[in-house]
VMD Tcl script that builds the backbone (N, CA, C; Angstrom):
set m [mol new atoms 288]
animate dup $m
set s [atomselect $m all]
$s set {name element resname resid chain x y z} {
  {N N MET 1 A 411.584 78.181 123.742}
  {CA C MET 1 A 411.480 78.597 125.121}
  {C C MET 1 A 410.077 78.268 125.624}
  {N N PRO 2 A 409.909 77.179 126.299}
  {CA C PRO 2 A 408.583 76.808 126.803}
  {C C PRO 2 A 408.139 77.741 127.935}
  {N N LEU 3 A 406.859 78.034 127.945}
  {CA C LEU 3 A 406.293 78.864 129.007}
  {C C LEU 3 A 406.038 78.022 130.249}
  {N N THR 4 A 406.093 78.657 131.386}
  {CA C THR 4 A 405.800 77.971 132.641}
  {C C THR 4 A 404.323 78.163 132.987}
  {N N ARG 5 A 403.880 77.381 133.922}
  {CA C ARG 5 A 402.487 77.498 134.389}
  {C C ARG 5 A 402.220 78.901 134.922}
  {N N ALA 6 A 403.174 79.458 135.662}
  {CA C ALA 6 A 403.014 80.800 136.235}
  {C C ALA 6 A 402.884 81.847 135.129}
  {N N GLN 7 A 403.658 81.701 134.053}
  {CA C GLN 7 A 403.571 82.649 132.942}
  {C C GLN 7 A 402.207 82.573 132.254}
  {N N VAL 8 A 401.697 81.364 132.066}
  {CA C VAL 8 A 400.379 81.208 131.447}
  {C C VAL 8 A 399.309 81.809 132.347}
  {N N GLU 9 A 399.409 81.593 133.640}
  {CA C GLU 9 A 398.443 82.173 134.568}
  {C C GLU 9 A 398.517 83.696 134.543}
  {N N ARG 10 A 399.723 84.237 134.423}
  {CA C ARG 10 A 399.904 85.700 134.358}
  {C C ARG 10 A 399.296 86.250 133.065}
  {N N ILE 11 A 399.524 85.574 131.963}
  {CA C ILE 11 A 398.945 85.996 130.676}
  {C C ILE 11 A 397.424 85.961 130.763}
  {N N ALA 12 A 396.878 84.910 131.325}
  {CA C ALA 12 A 395.421 84.797 131.473}
  {C C ALA 12 A 394.890 85.933 132.343}
  {N N HIS 13 A 395.605 86.261 133.402}
  {CA C HIS 13 A 395.184 87.355 134.278}
  {C C HIS 13 A 395.189 88.676 133.516}
  {N N LEU 14 A 396.237 88.942 132.755}
  {CA C LEU 14 A 396.328 90.185 131.986}
  {C C LEU 14 A 395.235 90.271 130.925}
  {N N CYS 15 A 394.849 89.123 130.380}
  {CA C CYS 15 A 393.792 89.076 129.358}
  {C C CYS 15 A 392.405 88.994 129.982}
  {N N ARG 16 A 392.352 88.954 131.303}
  {CA C ARG 16 A 391.084 88.821 132.017}
  {C C ARG 16 A 390.338 87.561 131.610}
  {N N LEU 17 A 391.112 86.459 131.510}
  {CA C LEU 17 A 390.541 85.152 131.181}
  {C C LEU 17 A 390.542 84.288 132.432}
  {N N GLU 18 A 389.456 83.600 132.640}
  {CA C GLU 18 A 389.393 82.657 133.753}
  {C C GLU 18 A 389.615 81.265 133.183}
  {N N LEU 19 A 390.768 80.690 133.504}
  {CA C LEU 19 A 391.111 79.366 132.981}
  {C C LEU 19 A 390.838 78.310 134.038}
  {N N ASP 20 A 390.324 77.203 133.574}
  {CA C ASP 20 A 390.168 76.028 134.424}
  {C C ASP 20 A 391.582 75.466 134.639}
  {N N PRO 21 A 391.942 75.089 135.853}
  {CA C PRO 21 A 393.291 74.549 136.084}
  {C C PRO 21 A 393.648 73.379 135.164}
  {N N ALA 22 A 392.649 72.632 134.716}
  {CA C ALA 22 A 392.921 71.508 133.816}
  {C C ALA 22 A 393.289 71.992 132.414}
  {N N GLU 23 A 392.924 73.230 132.055}
  {CA C GLU 23 A 393.226 73.767 130.728}
  {C C GLU 23 A 394.639 74.335 130.627}
  {N N ILE 24 A 395.243 74.655 131.741}
  {CA C ILE 24 A 396.531 75.350 131.730}
  {C C ILE 24 A 397.618 74.559 131.001}
  {N N PRO 25 A 397.775 73.249 131.198}
  {CA C PRO 25 A 398.811 72.534 130.438}
  {C C PRO 25 A 398.626 72.638 128.925}
  {N N GLN 26 A 397.389 72.618 128.465}
  {CA C GLN 26 A 397.135 72.752 127.028}
  {C C GLN 26 A 397.569 74.132 126.542}
  {N N PHE 27 A 397.264 75.170 127.328}
  {CA C PHE 27 A 397.683 76.512 126.943}
  {C C PHE 27 A 399.194 76.680 127.022}
  {N N GLU 28 A 399.819 76.042 127.996}
  {CA C GLU 28 A 401.286 76.076 128.081}
  {C C GLU 28 A 401.886 75.566 126.779}
  {N N HIS 29 A 401.385 74.434 126.310}
  {CA C HIS 29 A 401.903 73.827 125.084}
  {C C HIS 29 A 401.605 74.709 123.864}
  {N N SER 30 A 400.373 75.157 123.725}
  {CA C SER 30 A 399.975 75.939 122.550}
  {C C SER 30 A 400.723 77.265 122.478}
  {N N LEU 31 A 400.771 77.991 123.583}
  {CA C LEU 31 A 401.454 79.287 123.580}
  {C C LEU 31 A 402.962 79.122 123.377}
  {N N SER 32 A 403.529 78.064 123.933}
  {CA C SER 32 A 404.966 77.807 123.734}
  {C C SER 32 A 405.269 77.555 122.260}
  {N N ARG 33 A 404.400 76.807 121.581}
  {CA C ARG 33 A 404.603 76.552 120.145}
  {C C ARG 33 A 404.503 77.836 119.333}
  {N N ILE 34 A 403.582 78.718 119.708}
  {CA C ILE 34 A 403.445 80.001 119.003}
  {C C ILE 34 A 404.716 80.827 119.173}
  {N N ILE 35 A 405.237 80.882 120.381}
  {CA C ILE 35 A 406.461 81.649 120.630}
  {C C ILE 35 A 407.644 81.036 119.882}
  {N N GLU 36 A 407.725 79.721 119.816}
  {CA C GLU 36 A 408.789 79.067 119.042}
  {C C GLU 36 A 408.688 79.417 117.563}
  {N N PHE 37 A 407.475 79.463 117.034}
  {CA C PHE 37 A 407.273 79.806 115.625}
  {C C PHE 37 A 407.710 81.249 115.369}
  {N N ILE 38 A 407.391 82.148 116.267}
  {CA C ILE 38 A 407.826 83.536 116.117}
  {C C ILE 38 A 409.346 83.605 116.130}
  {N N GLY 39 A 409.971 82.789 116.961}
  {CA C GLY 39 A 411.438 82.734 116.983}
  {C C GLY 39 A 412.003 82.264 115.659}
  {N N GLU 40 A 411.343 81.308 115.015}
  {CA C GLU 40 A 411.780 80.852 113.690}
  {C C GLU 40 A 411.672 81.979 112.674}
  {N N LEU 41 A 410.612 82.757 112.740}
  {CA C LEU 41 A 410.454 83.877 111.816}
  {C C LEU 41 A 411.532 84.933 112.037}
  {N N ASP 42 A 411.931 85.134 113.289}
  {CA C ASP 42 A 412.996 86.104 113.586}
  {C C ASP 42 A 414.326 85.679 112.975}
  {N N ARG 43 A 414.537 84.380 112.834}
  {CA C ARG 43 A 415.802 83.883 112.282}
  {C C ARG 43 A 415.837 83.904 110.754}
  {N N ALA 44 A 414.721 84.178 110.113}
  {CA C ALA 44 A 414.670 84.198 108.645}
  {C C ALA 44 A 415.504 85.363 108.118}
  {N N ASP 45 A 416.279 85.092 107.068}
  {CA C ASP 45 A 417.127 86.110 106.451}
  {C C ASP 45 A 416.270 86.999 105.552}
  {N N THR 46 A 416.103 88.240 105.943}
  {CA C THR 46 A 415.302 89.181 105.156}
  {C C THR 46 A 416.153 90.358 104.673}
  {N N ALA 47 A 417.467 90.166 104.602}
  {CA C ALA 47 A 418.369 91.260 104.236}
  {C C ALA 47 A 418.076 91.805 102.839}
  {N N GLY 48 A 417.797 90.954 101.864}
  {CA C GLY 48 A 417.587 91.425 100.506}
  {C C GLY 48 A 416.123 91.590 100.125}
  {N N VAL 49 A 415.223 91.504 101.090}
  {CA C VAL 49 A 413.800 91.576 100.783}
  {C C VAL 49 A 413.320 93.013 100.915}
  {N N LEU 50 A 412.689 93.508 99.862}
  {CA C LEU 50 A 412.159 94.865 99.885}
  {C C LEU 50 A 410.742 94.860 100.450}
  {N N PRO 51 A 410.358 95.915 101.156}
  {CA C PRO 51 A 408.985 95.988 101.665}
  {C C PRO 51 A 407.987 96.038 100.514}
  {N N MET 52 A 406.818 95.444 100.725}
  {CA C MET 52 A 405.792 95.416 99.682}
  {C C MET 52 A 404.620 96.309 100.087}
  {N N ALA 53 A 404.046 96.979 99.096}
  {CA C ALA 53 A 402.831 97.747 99.337}
  {C C ALA 53 A 401.615 96.847 99.162}
  {N N HIS 54 A 401.786 95.765 98.410}
  {CA C HIS 54 A 400.672 94.853 98.131}
  {C C HIS 54 A 401.252 93.456 97.988}
  {N N PRO 55 A 400.608 92.430 98.539}
  {CA C PRO 55 A 401.180 91.090 98.480}
  {C C PRO 55 A 401.161 90.452 97.096}
  {N N LEU 56 A 400.352 90.959 96.179}
  {CA C LEU 56 A 400.291 90.389 94.840}
  {C C LEU 56 A 401.020 91.304 93.869}
  {N N PRO 57 A 402.044 90.801 93.185}
  {CA C PRO 57 A 402.816 91.660 92.290}
  {C C PRO 57 A 401.967 92.184 91.131}
  {N N GLY 58 A 402.220 93.417 90.747}
  {CA C GLY 58 A 401.531 94.005 89.613}
  {C C GLY 58 A 400.215 94.662 89.946}
  {N N LEU 59 A 399.709 94.479 91.152}
  {CA C LEU 59 A 398.447 95.106 91.527}
  {C C LEU 59 A 398.728 96.378 92.322}
  {N N LEU 60 A 397.991 97.401 92.012}
  {CA C LEU 60 A 398.131 98.664 92.723}
  {C C LEU 60 A 396.818 99.006 93.409}
  {N N GLN 61 A 396.932 99.714 94.496}
  {CA C GLN 61 A 395.734 100.142 95.192}
  {C C GLN 61 A 395.134 101.337 94.453}
  {N N ARG 62 A 393.855 101.236 94.151}
  {CA C ARG 62 A 393.182 102.340 93.478}
  {C C ARG 62 A 392.894 103.434 94.487}
  {N N LEU 63 A 393.361 104.621 94.202}
  {CA C LEU 63 A 393.135 105.747 95.094}
  {C C LEU 63 A 392.321 106.806 94.375}
  {N N ARG 64 A 391.420 107.427 95.076}
  {CA C ARG 64 A 390.658 108.516 94.479}
  {C C ARG 64 A 391.486 109.789 94.591}
  {N N PRO 65 A 391.229 110.756 93.744}
  {CA C PRO 65 A 391.982 112.011 93.842}
  {C C PRO 65 A 391.675 112.717 95.167}
  {N N ASP 66 A 392.668 113.358 95.733}
  {CA C ASP 66 A 392.497 114.074 96.990}
  {C C ASP 66 A 391.957 115.469 96.674}
  {N N ALA 67 A 390.639 115.549 96.531}
  {CA C ALA 67 A 390.002 116.808 96.165}
  {C C ALA 67 A 388.778 117.036 97.037}
  {N N VAL 68 A 388.521 118.304 97.353}
  {CA C VAL 68 A 387.351 118.660 98.147}
  {C C VAL 68 A 386.110 118.450 97.288}
  {N N THR 69 A 385.132 117.711 97.825}
  {CA C THR 69 A 383.913 117.433 97.058}
  {C C THR 69 A 382.671 118.000 97.725}
  {N N GLU 70 A 382.795 118.494 98.967}
  {CA C GLU 70 A 381.647 119.032 99.680}
  {C C GLU 70 A 381.934 120.450 100.138}
  {N N GLN 71 A 380.881 121.224 100.256}
  {CA C GLN 71 A 381.004 122.591 100.739}
  {C C GLN 71 A 381.043 122.603 102.261}
  {N N ASP 72 A 381.667 123.646 102.838}
  {CA C ASP 72 A 381.711 123.805 104.288}
  {C C ASP 72 A 380.354 124.313 104.773}
  {N N GLU 73 A 379.638 123.481 105.509}
  {CA C GLU 73 A 378.324 123.840 106.023}
  {C C GLU 73 A 378.331 123.953 107.541}
  {N N HIS 74 A 379.493 124.260 108.086}
  {CA C HIS 74 A 379.686 124.340 109.530}
  {C C HIS 74 A 378.678 125.305 110.160}
  {N N ALA 75 A 378.596 126.532 109.672}
  {CA C ALA 75 A 377.705 127.543 110.249}
  {C C ALA 75 A 376.240 127.121 110.109}
  {N N LEU 76 A 375.895 126.551 108.980}
  {CA C LEU 76 A 374.519 126.109 108.762}
  {C C LEU 76 A 374.127 125.014 109.753}
  {N N LEU 77 A 375.004 124.054 109.973}
  {CA C LEU 77 A 374.712 122.951 110.888}
  {C C LEU 77 A 374.661 123.422 112.339}
  {N N GLN 78 A 375.461 124.433 112.692}
  {CA C GLN 78 A 375.456 124.907 114.070}
  {C C GLN 78 A 374.233 125.754 114.400}
  {N N GLN 79 A 373.460 126.136 113.409}
  {CA C GLN 79 A 372.236 126.891 113.677}
  {C C GLN 79 A 371.238 126.049 114.472}
  {N N ASN 80 A 371.304 124.734 114.352}
  {CA C ASN 80 A 370.383 123.844 115.063}
  {C C ASN 80 A 370.850 123.524 116.482}
  {N N ALA 81 A 372.083 123.875 116.822}
  {CA C ALA 81 A 372.627 123.537 118.134}
  {C C ALA 81 A 372.050 124.455 119.206}
  {N N PRO 82 A 371.766 123.921 120.407}
  {CA C PRO 82 A 371.234 124.768 121.472}
  {C C PRO 82 A 372.241 125.790 121.987}
  {N N ALA 83 A 373.550 125.457 121.959}
  {CA C ALA 83 A 374.565 126.393 122.455}
  {C C ALA 83 A 375.853 126.221 121.664}
  {N N VAL 84 A 376.365 127.360 121.176}
  {CA C VAL 84 A 377.595 127.367 120.382}
  {C C VAL 84 A 378.441 128.552 120.828}
  {N N ALA 85 A 379.759 128.358 120.889}
  {CA C ALA 85 A 380.672 129.467 121.187}
  {C C ALA 85 A 381.960 129.241 120.421}
  {N N ALA 86 A 382.409 130.254 119.716}
  {CA C ALA 86 A 383.672 130.219 118.951}
  {C C ALA 86 A 383.702 129.045 117.979}
  {N N GLY 87 A 382.563 128.723 117.392}
  {CA C GLY 87 A 382.506 127.648 116.414}
  {C C GLY 87 A 382.470 126.257 117.017}
  {N N LEU 88 A 382.323 126.152 118.349}
  {CA C LEU 88 A 382.300 124.854 119.024}
  {C C LEU 88 A 380.938 124.621 119.648}
  {N N TYR 89 A 380.517 123.364 119.708}
  {CA C TYR 89 A 379.264 123.003 120.356}
  {C C TYR 89 A 379.482 122.985 121.868}
  {N N LEU 90 A 378.601 123.638 122.603}
  {CA C LEU 90 A 378.683 123.640 124.067}
  {C C LEU 90 A 377.730 122.569 124.598}
  {N N VAL 91 A 378.226 121.764 125.520}
  {CA C VAL 91 A 377.423 120.693 126.108}
  {C C VAL 91 A 377.441 120.840 127.633}
  {N N PRO 92 A 376.439 120.290 128.316}
  {CA C PRO 92 A 376.431 120.382 129.768}
  {C C PRO 92 A 377.601 119.632 130.395}
  {N N LYS 93 A 378.105 120.160 131.467}
  {CA C LYS 93 A 379.196 119.516 132.198}
  {C C LYS 93 A 378.657 118.268 132.883}
  {N N VAL 94 A 379.330 117.119 132.676}
  {CA C VAL 94 A 378.861 115.871 133.287}
  {C C VAL 94 A 379.831 115.329 134.314}
  {N N ILE 95 A 381.037 115.882 134.366}
  {CA C ILE 95 A 382.038 115.445 135.350}
  {C C ILE 95 A 382.382 116.638 136.219}
  {N N GLU 96 A 382.345 116.434 137.510}
  {CA C GLU 96 A 382.647 117.544 138.428}
  {C C GLU 96 A 384.004 117.367 139.039}
}
mol reanalyze $m
mol bondsrecalc $m
mol representation Tube
mol addrep $m
């Protein structure tokens, strides 16, 4: 499905790109080829393919244990704040 000049101009506008009118035919061709390639990928039979957690077989992601390693110093850190209420830092209002 080839893109039209108007579609390329619309895409450029949405991306906030300023294209030279001489560049538009090149982008029409390039973007059309990308969309065609995506269409080819959509037609690939993936019925028997299982999702992978890692692209290389036999490798696992090393995970650290989910354990607390630091103490809660919330109250200590809030002692330096100029204004605190209900455990929250109070800041000046900047939007009216």
